[in-house]
C-alpha positions in Angstrom: -31.8 -8.5 -3.6 -31.6 -6.6 -0.8 -29.5 -3.8 0.1 -26.3 -4.3 2.7 -25.8 -1.8 5.6 -23.2 1.0 4.5 -20.8 0.0 7.1 -18.7 2.4 9.5 -15.5 3.4 9.0 -13.6 3.1 12.3 -11.9 6.3 13.2 -9.4 4.4 14.7 -8.8 2.2 11.4 -9.4 5.8 9.2 -6.6 7.6 11.5 -4.1 4.6 10.4 -4.6 5.7 6.6 -3.6 9.0 7.5 -0.9 8.1 9.4 0.7 5.1 7.1 0.2 7.1 4.0 1.6 10.2 5.3 4.6 8.0 6.0 5.1 6.4 3.0 5.6 9.5 1.3 7.7 10.7 3.2 9.2 7.6 2.3 9.2 8.4 -1.4 10.6 11.9 -0.2 13.8 10.5 0.9 14.2 7.7 -1.8 12.6 9.2 -4.7 14.1 12.9 -4.0 17.4 11.5 -3.2 18.0 12.2 0.1 18.9 8.7 0.8 21.9 8.2 -1.3 23.9 11.4 -0.2 27.0 11.1 2.2 26.9 11.0 5.8 25.4 14.3 7.6 22.5 15.2 9.7 20.1 15.3 6.6 21.3 10.9 5.7 20.7 10.2 9.6 16.3 11.8 9.3 16.6 9.7 5.3 17.3 6.3 7.2 15.2 7.4 10.1 12.3 7.9 7.2 13.0 5.5 5.5 11.2 2.2 7.1 8.2 4.1 7.4 7.3 3.6 3.7 7.7 -0.4 3.8 6.1 -0.6 7.0 3.5 1.3 6.4 2.6 0.0 2.8 1.9 -3.2 4.5 -0.2 -2.1 7.1 -2.1 -0.8 4.0 -2.2 -4.0 2.9 -2.9 -5.5 5.9 -6.1 -2.6 6.7 -8.0 -4.0 3.0 -7.7 -7.7 3.5 -8.6 -7.5 7.1 -12.1 -6.3 6.5 -12.1 -7.9 3.1 -12.7 -10.9 4.8 -15.8 -10.6 6.5 -17.6 -8.4 3.1 -19.0 -9.6 0.4 -18.0 -9.0 -3.5 -20.2 -6.1 -5.0 -19.2 -5.6 -8.6 -19.8 -1.5 -8.0 -16.7 -1.5 -5.4 -14.4 -3.2 -8.1 -16.1 -1.0 -11.0 -15.2 2.2 -8.9 -11.3 1.2 -8.3 -11.0 -0.1 -11.5 -12.0 3.4 -13.1 -10.0 5.3 -10.3 -7.2 3.7 -11.4 -8.0 4.1 -15.2 -8.9 7.6 -14.3 -5.2 8.4 -13.0 -3.3 6.2 -15.0 -4.5 8.5 -17.8 -4.5 11.9 -15.9 -0.8 12.0 -14.8 0.7 10.2 -17.4 -0.6 13.8 -19.8 0.5 15.5 -16.9 3.7 14.1 -17.0 3.2 14.4 -20.6 3.0 18.1 -21.0 4.6 19.9 -17.7 8.0 17.3 -17.5 8.0 16.6 -21.7 8.1 13.2 -20.6 8.5 10.7 -23.8 7.0 7.1 -23.8 6.6 4.6 -26.6 3.9 3.4 -28.7 3.9 0.6 -26.4 3.5 2.9 -22.6 1.1 4.4 -24.6 -1.5 1.6 -24.8 -0.1 0.4 -21.2 -1.9 3.7 -20.0 -4.8 2.6 -20.7 -4.6 -0.7 -19.2 -3.9 0.0 -15.4 -3.8 -3.4 -14.1 0.0 -3.3 -15.9 0.4 -1.2 -12.7 1.1 2.3 -14.3 -0.1 3.7 -11.5 0.4 1.6 -9.1 1.1 -1.7 -8.4 -0.8 -2.1 -5.2 -3.6 -1.3 -7.2 -3.6 -3.6 -9.7 -2.5 -6.4 -7.0 -6.0 -5.1 -4.9 -8.3 -5.1 -8.4 -7.6 -8.7 -8.8 -7.4 -9.6 -5.1 -10.6 -8.5 -4.9 -12.4 -10.1 -7.4 -11.2 -12.9 -6.5 -12.3 -12.8 -2.8 -15.7 -14.4 -3.1 -13.6 -17.9 -4.3 -11.0 -17.1 -1.0 -13.7 -16.4 1.3 -15.1 -20.6 0.1 -11.7 -21.5 0.6 -10.9 -20.0 3.9 -14.6 -21.0 5.3 -14.2 -24.9 4.3 -11.1 -26.0 5.5 -9.5 -26.1 9.3 -6.8 -24.6 11.3 -3.8 -26.8 9.9 -5.2 -26.5 6.4 -5.1 -23.0 6.8 -2.1 -23.1 7.9 -1.0 -25.3 5.4 -1.7 -22.6 2.8 -0.3 -19.8 5.0 2.8 -21.8 4.8 2.4 -22.4 0.9 1.9 -18.6 -0.5 4.7 -18.1 2.6 7.4 -19.6 0.5 6.8 -18.0 -3.0 6.6 -14.5 -1.7 9.0 -14.3 1.3 11.2 -17.2 2.1 12.1 -16.9 -1.7 13.8 -13.0 -1.4 16.4 -15.5 1.2 17.0 -17.3 -0.8 17.0 -14.9 -4.5 18.8 -12.4 -2.4 21.8 -14.5 -1.2 21.9 -16.6 -4.9 20.6 -14.8 -7.5 19.1 -17.4 -8.9 15.7 -18.0 -8.7 12.3 -19.0 -10.7 9.7 -16.0 -10.7 7.4 -17.5 -8.7 6.5 -14.5 -6.4 3.8 -11.8 -7.3 2.2 -8.8 -5.3 -1.2 -10.5 -5.8 0.4 -13.9 -4.0 1.3 -11.5 -0.7 -2.0 -9.8 -1.1 -3.8 -13.4 -0.6 -1.2 -14.9 2.4 -2.3 -11.5 4.5 -6.0 -12.0 3.4 -5.5 -15.4 4.7 -3.3 -14.2 8.1 -6.1 -12.2 8.3 -8.8 -14.8 8.3 -6.8 -16.8 10.6 -6.5 -14.0 13.3 -10.1 -12.9 13.0 -11.3 -16.7 13.3 -8.4 -17.9 15.8 -8.0 -14.7 17.7 -4.1 -15.2 18.6 -3.5 -13.8 22.2 -0.6 -10.8 20.8 -3.2 -9.3 18.8 -5.3 -8.3 21.7 -1.9 -6.8 23.4 -1.3 -3.5 22.3 1.9 -2.8 24.2 3.7 -6.3 22.6 2.1 -4.7 18.9 3.8 -1.3 19.5 7.3 -3.1 20.5 6.5 -4.9 17.4 6.3 -2.3 15.2 9.4 -0.2 17.2 11.5 -3.1 17.0 10.9 -3.4 12.9 11.6 0.4 12.5 14.8 0.3 14.5 15.6 -3.1 13.1 15.8 -1.6 9.5 17.2 1.8 10.7 20.2 -0.4 12.2 20.5 -2.3 8.7 20.6 -0.1 6.5 23.3 2.2 8.7 26.2 -1.1 9.2 25.4 -1.1 4.8 25.6 2.1 4.2 29.3 2.1 6.0 30.3 -1.1 5.7 28.7 -1.1 1.4 31.9 -3.2 0.6 30.6 -6.4 3.1 28.6 -8.9 1.6 26.7 -9.9 4.7 25.9 -6.7 4.9 24.4 -6.1 1.0 22.6 -9.6 1.5 20.8 -8.4 4.9 19.5 -5.1 3.5 18.3 -7.2 0.5 16.1 -9.2 3.1 15.1 -6.1 4.8 14.6 -3.3 2.7 11.5 -5.2 1.0 7.3 -5.2 1.7 8.0 -8.9 1.3 10.6 -9.1 3.9 10.0 -11.0 7.6 10.9 -7.6 9.7 8.7 -5.3 7.4 5.8 -7.9 7.5 5.9 -7.9 11.5 6.1 -4.3 11.8 3.4 -3.3 9.8 1.1 -6.0 11.5 2.5 -5.0 14.6 1.1 -0.8 13.7 -2.2 -2.7 12.3 -3.0 -4.2 15.8 -2.0 -1.5 17.8 -4.2 0.8 16.0 -7.5 -1.9 16.0 -7.1 -2.1 19.7 -7.1 2.0 20.5 -10.8 3.1 21.7 -11.8 6.0 19.5 -15.4 8.0 18.6 -16.4 8.5 15.5 -15.1 11.3 13.6 -17.0 12.4 10.4 -14.3 14.7 9.0 -11.3 12.1 10.2 -13.2 9.8 8.1 -13.7 12.3 4.9 -9.4 13.1 5.0 -8.8 8.9 4.7 -11.0 8.2 2.4 -9.2 9.3 -0.4 -5.2 7.4 0.3 -5.7 5.0 -2.2 -5.4 7.7 -4.6 -2.7 9.5 -2.9 -0.7 6.4 -3.4 -1.7 6.2 -7.2 -1.1 10.0 -7.9 2.1 10.6 -6.0 3.4 7.5 -7.0 2.8 6.9 -10.7 5.2 5.6 -12.6 5.0 7.8 -15.2 4.6 11.1 -12.7 7.6 10.0 -10.6 10.4 11.9 -11.4 8.0 14.9 -12.6 6.5 15.4 -9.2 9.9 15.3 -7.3 11.8 17.2 -10.0 9.5 19.4 -11.7 7.1 20.3 -8.8 8.1 19.4 -5.6 12.2 19.9 -5.8 13.5 17.9 -3.8 17.4 18.1 -5.1 17.8 21.5 -4.5 16.9 21.0 -0.6 19.0 18.2 0.1 21.1 19.7 2.1 18.7 22.6 3.7 19.2 22.9 7.5 15.6 22.7 7.5 15.3 19.5 5.9 12.8 18.0 8.1 10.6 20.5 7.9 10.5 20.7 4.0 9.8 17.3 4.1 7.3 17.4 6.2 5.0 20.5 4.6 6.0 17.8 1.3 4.0 15.4 3.0 1.1 17.6 4.1 1.0 19.4 0.8 1.0 15.9 -1.4 -1.4 15.2 0.8 -3.9 17.7 0.7 -4.2 18.2 -3.1 -4.3 14.8 -4.2 -7.1 14.8 -1.5 -8.7 17.7 -3.1 -8.1 16.1 -6.6 -10.1 12.9 -5.3 -12.7 14.2 -3.7 -13.9 16.6 -7.1 -13.6 13.1 -9.2 -15.7 11.4 -6.6 -18.0 14.2 -6.6 -17.9 15.2 -11.0 -17.5 11.9 -12.2 -18.2 9.1 -9.9 -21.7 9.8 -8.8 -23.3 10.6 -12.3 -21.1 7.4 -13.3 -23.3 5.1 -10.3 -26.3 6.9 -10.1 -26.8 5.6 -13.6 -29.8 2.6 -13.5 -27.4 0.8 -16.5 -24.9 0.7 -14.2 -26.7 0.0 -11.0 -28.7 -3.3 -12.9 -25.2 -4.6 -14.3 -23.3 -4.6 -11.1 -26.3 -6.3 -9.5 -26.1 -8.7 -11.9 -22.8 -9.6 -11.8 -23.1 -9.2 -7.7 -25.9 -12.6 -8.0 -23.5 -14.5 -10.2 -20.7 -14.4 -8.0 -22.2 -14.4 -5.2 -24.2 -17.5 -5.6 -27.5 -16.2 -5.5 
């Protein structure tokens, strides 16, 4: 089996990875830090302005993965690396939360720590692992159907993963047929459609930015209206269908932001690519289900500066510090552990055999 050339990272997309992860961290700072729930004041407005970035950024993060996954051949080494990375952070930061924050877990919760696809680190990682394992077969489907059939599949996936929430948040009655995996697969097929048929709007940088900006400001307006009229049922419903990564407005913003950056021409910057290489780890560390409370309450201490006049500066510093510290942790993990594991001949042999089986060679 011949080795494929290592793909060259596009620095415009790597810059986008960095920006989206910073948006996600800022979102979590105001959400999990509690600022979004304080009474109306300057810091409340700042929180509302920062809030949409996390969900739009999360959609963009998925789009980046799925867009480039469409053309990639399955590699068992990649799957194993992500799984071991997820396991590593699941275990490590559970113990960190246990020793630093005095976290108390049940026996079943301790067991779940060693099964990372249950989502103890982050739902993105769990969904990505499973969808990546399915990509060889998703590609077979995508490549052997026509345009109308592709639209049908996208529509069929749109109903349980997007339209579902419109009905559920109105009636409060629905079957649990939605999932992160379904959202990922839907975005995979949308990306395949866009790559194959190249809709004109994806080439228009200004239009893509408008999609992103309108989505961001739209969510800010909806959140503000709900905060002012929280008793109004329509305002509550409107917020419930717009503040999730599965909402149409967030999907529009996420795709708009991605294609805006895709149309930017930028020279390859190795340092930028390196800085962006740990974004998945940053997501898994700072939003680890068991570590989350320790992060915001015992390390960042957001509760102490909710009313600070330097609130925005503190959020900015928090985002930068979390990004850099998590990046250093991940670079050390890759250098000390991952590199040595995947240099083992036995691991290489197993990965090569699985690649041949899955890719039909």
